[in-house]
C-alpha positions in Angstrom: 0.1 0.0 0.0 1.3 3.5 -0.8 0.7 6.7 1.4 1.6 10.0 1.1 2.8 12.0 4.4 2.0 15.3 3.7 3.8 18.2 5.3 1.0 21.1 6.3 2.6 24.2 5.1 3.4 27.4 8.3 4.6 31.1 8.3 8.1 29.9 7.9 7.6 27.4 4.4 5.2 29.8 3.2 7.9 33.0 3.6 10.3 30.9 2.2 12.3 30.4 5.2 15.2 27.5 4.4 15.6 24.7 6.9 18.6 25.1 9.8 21.3 22.2 9.1 20.4 20.8 11.9 16.6 20.0 10.4 18.3 18.9 7.4 20.3 16.8 9.0 17.7 15.4 11.0 15.1 15.2 7.4 18.3 13.7 5.7 18.7 11.0 9.0 14.8 10.5 8.6 14.5 9.4 4.9 17.9 8.1 4.8 15.9 5.2 7.6 12.5 4.8 5.6 15.2 4.0 2.1 17.0 1.3 4.5 13.8 0.3 5.2 12.9 -0.3 1.7 10.0 2.1 1.7 10.8 5.2 0.5 9.7 6.3 -3.2 10.0 9.6 -2.6 9.4 13.0 -1.5 10.1 16.8 -2.1 9.9 20.1 -0.6 7.5 22.8 -2.2 8.4 26.7 -3.2 5.5 29.1 -1.3 3.1 29.3 -2.6 3.3 33.1 -3.4 5.3 31.2 -6.7 2.2 28.9 -7.1 -1.0 29.2 -8.8 -4.5 27.5 -7.9 -6.6 26.5 -11.0 -10.4 26.0 -9.9 -13.0 25.2 -12.9 -16.3 26.6 -12.7 -19.0 25.8 -15.0 -16.3 24.0 -17.1 -13.9 27.1 -17.6 -10.8 27.4 -15.6 -10.2 30.2 -13.2 -6.4 30.8 -12.4 -5.2 32.7 -9.0 -1.7 33.7 -8.8 -0.7 32.6 -5.0 0.0 33.9 -2.4 -2.6 32.4 -0.5 -4.1 33.6 3.5 -4.7 29.8 4.9 -1.7 28.1 5.7 -3.7 25.7 7.2 -4.8 24.5 3.8 -1.4 24.6 2.3 1.1 21.8 1.7 4.8 22.4 2.4 6.1 18.6 0.7 5.1 15.5 1.0 7.1 12.2 1.1 6.0 8.9 -0.6 6.0 5.6 0.6 4.9 2.0 0.4 4.5 -0.4 4.0 2.7 -3.4 4.3 -0.8 -1.5 5.9 -2.0 1.0 7.7 -0.8 0.7 11.3 3.4 0.4 9.4 2.5 3.7 8.0 1.5 5.6 10.9 4.6 4.1 13.1 6.8 6.0 10.1 4.9 9.0 10.4 5.6 9.0 14.1 8.8 9.5 13.4 9.0 12.5 11.6 12.2 14.8 13.2 10.2 16.8 15.8 12.7 19.5 15.3 10.7 20.1 12.0 8.2 23.6 12.8 9.7 24.0 16.3 8.6 21.3 17.1 4.8 22.2 15.9 3.7 20.9 12.4 1.2 19.2 11.4 1.4 15.9 9.0 -1.4 14.4 7.2 -1.7 11.1 6.1 -3.3 9.3 3.1 -4.0 5.9 1.4 -2.7 6.5 -2.5 -5.0 4.7 -5.0 -4.2 1.8 -6.3 -5.2 0.8 -10.0 -7.0 -2.6 -8.8 -9.2 -0.2 -6.8 -10.8 0.8 -9.7 -13.7 -1.0 -11.5 -12.4 -2.5 -15.5 -13.3 -0.1 -18.4 -12.2 2.0 -21.4 -11.3 4.8 -18.8 -9.1 2.5 -16.2 -7.6 1.3 -19.3 -6.4 5.0 -20.3 -5.1 5.3 -17.8 -2.6 1.8 -17.6 -1.3 2.5 -20.7 -0.2 5.9 -19.6 1.5 4.9 -16.4 3.2 1.8 -18.1 4.5 4.1 -20.9 6.5 6.4 -17.8 7.6 3.5 -16.5 8.9 2.9 -19.8 10.8 6.2 -20.1 12.1 6.2 -16.7 13.7 3.1 -17.5 14.8 3.5 -20.7 13.1 0.8 -21.8 
């Protein structure tokens, strides 16, 4: 099962304050532990919303709103994608997140990622499989 650990934004991440060397080291050690356990799939931090945009659709038409966005509690600062055997294992990894992050006051959200097996077979799912297979081939050079 794949899970995404979403690190919620805060005042520091939204102003673009870079993490301290101490926090970078702690996050590096956490990611290394995930990697050694064979559960780390991907992860990255995000630039502040001030350099981002939201695209909302109303009646089929897109509306683009440039950042920044006021409600940091609704924003993401980054994510880590893991693959584990069950929800309990995912929770255990989240609980190991470096306490140093956010000065000890950080919000993480854990969500399970949909897998192809979760959907009914049909032409729409087949198209997603085609695209997924093409991406895998592109990454592996085959």
